[in-house]
C-alpha positions in Angstrom: 100.9 -50.2 -65.1 99.7 -53.8 -65.1 102.0 -56.8 -64.8 105.0 -55.1 -63.1 107.8 -57.6 -62.4 111.3 -57.6 -61.2 114.4 -59.3 -62.6 118.1 -59.7 -61.7 120.3 -59.4 -64.8 123.9 -59.3 -65.6 124.2 -56.4 -68.2 126.8 -57.0 -70.9 127.5 -53.6 -72.4 130.3 -55.0 -74.5 127.6 -56.8 -76.5 125.6 -53.8 -77.4 127.5 -52.8 -80.5 127.1 -56.3 -81.9 123.5 -57.1 -80.9 121.6 -53.8 -80.2 120.1 -53.3 -83.7 118.9 -57.0 -83.9 117.5 -56.9 -80.4 115.6 -53.7 -81.1 113.9 -55.5 -84.0 113.6 -59.1 -82.6 113.7 -59.1 -78.8 110.7 -57.4 -77.1 112.7 -57.0 -73.9 115.0 -54.5 -75.7 111.9 -52.4 -76.6 110.8 -52.5 -73.0 114.2 -51.0 -72.0 116.2 -54.0 -70.9 119.8 -53.9 -72.1 121.8 -56.8 -73.6 122.2 -59.2 -70.6 122.4 -62.6 -69.2 119.6 -63.3 -66.8 120.6 -64.1 -63.3 117.1 -64.6 -61.8 113.7 -64.0 -63.4 111.2 -63.5 -62.2 112.5 -62.1 -59.0 110.4 -61.0 -56.0 107.2 -58.9 -56.6 108.0 -55.2 -56.5 106.3 -54.7 -53.2 108.5 -57.4 -51.6 111.7 -55.5 -52.5 112.8 -54.5 -49.0 116.1 -53.3 -47.5 116.6 -56.9 -46.3 116.0 -58.3 -49.8 118.4 -55.8 -51.3 121.0 -56.6 -48.6 120.7 -60.4 -49.4 121.2 -59.8 -53.1 124.1 -57.5 -52.4 125.8 -60.1 -50.2 125.2 -62.9 -52.7 126.5 -60.9 -55.7 129.5 -59.7 -53.7 130.4 -63.3 -53.0 130.6 -63.9 -56.7 134.1 -63.0 -58.0 134.3 -60.9 -61.2 134.9 -63.0 -64.3 135.6 -62.7 -68.0 133.6 -64.5 -70.6 133.7 -64.8 -74.3 130.8 -64.9 -76.6 132.0 -66.7 -79.7 128.9 -68.6 -81.0 125.3 -68.1 -81.8 123.1 -71.0 -80.6 119.4 -71.7 -80.9 116.6 -72.9 -78.7 114.6 -74.7 -81.5 113.9 -72.3 -84.4 112.4 -69.7 -82.0 115.3 -68.1 -80.2 118.7 -67.1 -81.4 121.2 -66.4 -78.6 124.9 -65.8 -77.8 126.5 -68.5 -75.6 128.9 -67.3 -72.9 132.1 -69.3 -72.4 132.6 -70.3 -69.7 128.9 -70.3 -68.6 129.7 -71.7 -65.1 129.9 -68.2 -63.4 126.4 -67.4 -64.6 125.1 -70.8 -63.5 126.7 -70.4 -60.1 125.2 -66.9 -59.7 121.7 -68.1 -60.6 122.1 -71.1 -58.2 123.3 -68.9 -55.4 120.5 -66.4 -55.8 117.9 -69.1 -56.1 119.3 -70.7 -52.9 118.9 -67.3 -51.2 115.4 -66.9 -52.6 114.0 -70.4 -52.8 110.5 -69.2 -53.6 111.8 -67.6 -56.8 112.8 -70.5 -59.2 114.4 -69.3 -62.4 111.9 -68.9 -65.2 109.1 -70.1 -62.7 110.7 -73.5 -62.8 109.7 -74.1 -66.4 113.1 -75.5 -67.4 115.1 -78.4 -65.9 118.4 -76.8 -67.1 118.7 -73.0 -67.0 121.0 -72.2 -69.8 122.9 -68.9 -69.5 122.4 -66.9 -72.7 122.2 -63.5 -74.2 119.1 -63.2 -76.4 119.5 -61.8 -79.9 115.9 -62.4 -80.9 112.9 -64.7 -80.6 109.5 -65.6 -81.9 109.8 -64.0 -85.3 110.2 -65.7 -88.7 113.3 -68.0 -88.7 114.6 -66.3 -91.8 114.8 -63.0 -89.9 116.5 -64.7 -86.9 118.9 -66.5 -89.2 119.9 -63.2 -90.9 120.4 -61.6 -87.5 122.4 -64.6 -86.3 124.7 -64.5 -89.4 125.3 -60.7 -88.9 126.1 -61.2 -85.3 128.4 -64.2 -86.0 130.4 -62.1 -88.4 131.3 -59.8 -85.5 132.3 -62.5 -83.0 134.0 -63.2 -80.8 133.4 -60.6 -78.2 134.9 -60.6 -74.7 133.1 -59.2 -71.6 133.9 -58.7 -68.0 130.7 -58.2 -66.2 130.9 -55.8 -63.3 127.5 -56.0 -61.6 124.0 -57.4 -61.4 121.1 -55.0 -61.9 117.7 -55.2 -60.2 115.3 -54.1 -63.0 111.6 -53.4 -62.6 109.0 -53.0 -65.3 106.1 -54.3 -67.3 105.6 -55.7 -70.8 105.3 -52.2 -72.2 107.7 -50.0 -74.3 110.4 -48.2 -72.2 108.9 -49.4 -68.9 111.8 -51.3 -67.4 114.3 -49.3 -65.3 117.2 -50.1 -63.0 116.2 -50.0 -59.4 119.5 -51.2 -57.8 123.0 -52.2 -58.8 125.1 -54.8 -57.0 128.8 -55.2 -57.6 130.6 -58.5 -58.1 133.4 -59.3 -55.6 137.0 -58.6 -56.3 137.7 -62.4 -56.5 
């Protein structure tokens, strides 16, 4: 498989009943096997660099993050190309990303493409805006939803259907 990468994500299973059918149609990551989530750090280290020391460092960083509860009450947009759910508060996700990046400084979030890394749960992207708007409206009708993330997953895969899988799980601290 070409283009195998890793990612650290915070799965949000509470969102699946609200977003799954839209993500299946409008978010290629869903078709690749990635669940509803907020990204903690992507891309992460190359698969060959996932060693016991790397896993231990992720485990320690995530364990130092207390569990938290968030509400997803609003659909927001990046331009007209991406519809997403905004977590409130978003600070726990920001702090997690910053802590992981500090631990792995050679792995900037989104390859350093964005000055502000905005925590979000993607509904869909890069399809006609009318399709995204219909999905956003359908999702909005089912909000708010509350989630209490329990862990971070290390996922590994390529841009191919059903190729992503969970390689490791790391529990948040008890806070």
